[in-house]
C-alpha positions as a Markdown table, in Angstrom:
| # | Residue | x | y | z |
|---|---|---|---|---|
| 1 | Gln | 167.8 | -41.0 | 81.2 |
| 2 | Val | 171.4 | -39.8 | 81.9 |
| 3 | Gly | 172.0 | -39.7 | 78.2 |
| 4 | Ile | 169.0 | -37.6 | 77.4 |
| 5 | Val | 169.8 | -35.1 | 80.2 |
| 6 | Thr | 173.4 | -35.0 | 79.1 |
| 7 | Ala | 172.4 | -34.4 | 75.4 |
| 8 | Leu | 170.0 | -31.6 | 76.4 |
| 9 | Ala | 172.7 | -29.9 | 78.5 |
| 10 | Ile | 175.3 | -30.2 | 75.7 |
| 11 | Ile | 172.8 | -28.7 | 73.2 |
| 12 | Ala | 171.9 | -25.9 | 75.5 |
| 13 | His | 175.6 | -25.1 | 75.9 |
| 14 | Glu | 176.7 | -25.7 | 72.3 |
| 15 | Ile | 174.2 | -23.4 | 70.5 |
| 16 | Pro | 175.4 | -20.2 | 72.1 |
| 17 | Gln | 179.0 | -21.3 | 72.0 |
| 18 | Glu | 178.9 | -22.0 | 68.3 |
| 19 | Val | 177.2 | -18.7 | 67.6 |
| 20 | Gly | 179.9 | -17.0 | 69.7 |
| 21 | Asp | 182.7 | -18.9 | 67.9 |
| 22 | Tyr | 181.2 | -17.8 | 64.5 |
| 23 | Ile | 181.1 | -14.2 | 65.6 |
| 24 | Val | 184.7 | -14.4 | 66.8 |
| 25 | Leu | 185.7 | -15.7 | 63.3 |
| 26 | Leu | 183.7 | -13.0 | 61.6 |
| 27 | Asn | 185.4 | -10.3 | 63.7 |
| 28 | Ala | 188.8 | -11.9 | 62.9 |
| 29 | Gly | 188.2 | -11.1 | 59.3 |
| 30 | Phe | 186.8 | -14.4 | 58.0 |
| 31 | Ser | 184.1 | -14.2 | 55.3 |
| 32 | Arg | 180.7 | -15.6 | 56.3 |
| 33 | Ala | 181.2 | -18.8 | 54.3 |
| 34 | Arg | 184.8 | -19.4 | 55.6 |
| 35 | Ala | 183.7 | -18.7 | 59.2 |
| 36 | Leu | 180.8 | -21.1 | 58.8 |
| 37 | Phe | 183.1 | -23.7 | 57.3 |
| 38 | Phe | 185.7 | -23.6 | 60.0 |
| 39 | Asn | 183.0 | -23.5 | 62.7 |
| 40 | Ala | 181.4 | -26.6 | 61.2 |
| 41 | Val | 184.8 | -28.4 | 61.0 |
| 42 | Ser | 185.6 | -27.7 | 64.6 |
| 43 | Gly | 182.1 | -28.9 | 65.6 |
| 44 | Leu | 182.7 | -32.2 | 63.7 |
| 45 | Ala | 185.7 | -32.8 | 65.9 |
| 46 | Ala | 183.3 | -33.2 | 68.9 |
| 47 | Val | 181.2 | -35.7 | 66.9 |
| 48 | Ala | 184.3 | -37.7 | 66.0 |
| 49 | Gly | 185.3 | -37.7 | 69.7 |
| 50 | Gly | 181.8 | -38.9 | 70.6 |
| 51 | Ile | 182.0 | -41.8 | 68.1 |
| 52 | Val | 185.5 | -42.8 | 69.3 |
| 53 | Gly | 184.3 | -42.6 | 72.9 |
| 54 | Tyr | 181.3 | -44.8 | 72.1 |
| 55 | Phe | 183.4 | -47.5 | 70.7 |
| 56 | Ile | 186.1 | -47.3 | 73.5 |
| 57 | Val | 183.6 | -47.2 | 76.4 |
| 58 | Gly | 181.2 | -49.7 | 74.9 |
| 59 | Pro | 183.1 | -52.8 | 75.9 |
| 60 | Trp | 183.8 | -51.5 | 79.4 |
| 61 | Gln | 180.4 | -50.5 | 80.7 |
| 62 | Glu | 181.4 | -51.0 | 84.3 |
| 63 | Leu | 183.9 | -48.1 | 84.0 |
| 64 | Phe | 181.1 | -45.7 | 82.8 |
| 65 | Pro | 180.5 | -44.1 | 86.3 |
| 66 | Tyr | 184.2 | -43.4 | 86.7 |
| 67 | Leu | 184.5 | -41.9 | 83.2 |
| 68 | Leu | 181.5 | -39.6 | 84.0 |
| 69 | Val | 183.3 | -38.4 | 87.1 |
| 70 | Val | 186.4 | -37.6 | 85.1 |
| 71 | Ala | 184.4 | -35.8 | 82.4 |
| 72 | Ser | 182.3 | -33.8 | 84.9 |
| 73 | Ser | 185.3 | -32.9 | 87.0 |
| 74 | Ser | 187.1 | -31.7 | 83.8 |
| 75 | Phe | 184.2 | -29.4 | 83.1 |
| 76 | Ile | 184.2 | -28.1 | 86.7 |
| 77 | Tyr | 188.0 | -27.5 | 86.5 |
| 78 | Val | 187.6 | -25.5 | 83.3 |
| 79 | Ala | 184.8 | -23.4 | 84.7 |
| 80 | Val | 186.7 | -22.7 | 87.9 |
| 81 | Ala | 190.0 | -22.0 | 86.1 |
| 82 | Asp | 188.2 | -19.4 | 83.9 |
| 83 | Leu | 186.6 | -17.8 | 87.0 |
| 84 | Ile | 189.7 | -17.5 | 89.2 |
| 85 | Pro | 190.9 | -14.1 | 87.9 |
| 86 | Gln | 187.5 | -12.6 | 88.8 |
| 87 | Leu | 187.7 | -14.2 | 92.3 |
| 88 | Gln | 190.9 | -12.3 | 93.2 |
| 89 | His | 189.1 | -9.0 | 94.1 |
| 90 | Arg | 187.3 | -8.2 | 97.3 |
| 91 | Leu | 183.5 | -8.2 | 97.3 |
| 92 | Thr | 181.2 | -5.9 | 99.1 |
| 93 | Leu | 178.8 | -7.3 | 101.6 |
| 94 | Lys | 176.0 | -7.0 | 99.2 |
| 95 | Glu | 177.9 | -8.9 | 96.5 |
| 96 | Thr | 178.9 | -11.6 | 99.0 |
| 97 | Val | 175.3 | -12.1 | 100.1 |
| 98 | Ala | 174.1 | -12.2 | 96.5 |
| 99 | Gln | 176.7 | -14.9 | 95.6 |
| 100 | Leu | 175.8 | -17.0 | 98.7 |
| 101 | Phe | 172.1 | -16.7 | 97.7 |
| 102 | Trp | 172.7 | -17.9 | 94.2 |
| 103 | Leu | 175.0 | -20.7 | 95.4 |
| 104 | Gly | 172.3 | -21.9 | 97.8 |
| 105 | Thr | 169.7 | -21.6 | 95.1 |
| 106 | Gly | 171.9 | -23.8 | 92.8 |
| 107 | Leu | 172.4 | -26.3 | 95.5 |
| 108 | Ala | 168.7 | -26.5 | 96.2 |
| 109 | Ile | 168.0 | -27.0 | 92.5 |
| 110 | Val | 170.5 | -29.9 | 92.4 |
| 111 | Leu | 169.0 | -31.5 | 95.5 |
| 112 | Val | 165.5 | -31.3 | 94.1 |
| 113 | Ala | 166.6 | -32.7 | 90.8 |
| 114 | Met | 168.4 | -35.6 | 92.6 |
| 115 | Thr | 165.2 | -36.5 | 94.5 |
| 116 | Gln | 163.3 | -36.7 | 91.2 |
| 117 | Leu | 165.8 | -39.1 | 89.6 |
| 118 | His | 165.6 | -41.7 | 92.3 |
């Protein structure tokens, strides 16, 4: 189940990211064919990493939970590191309330999802 959920999350993330990367390459002056080629090559690096990870992790299944912690915390770090510049300005009361609302909503969704998995 963890694998299916992870795969769906990655697909939901990768499609808009790949489209965005393709557009960046087009705006950088690449032809459509060249942009598609370089986008595909960079995407294959993720596949190669997945295959290498499969063969490295396979023999050590007991380490899997710890590897998931490292992987997920890396994603969280990147997300927070990208957001820090936006967090340096003061928010109005309305913006603060809105952020707290969405934070609470996100936490509630996670809690509901956790109860469904166990």
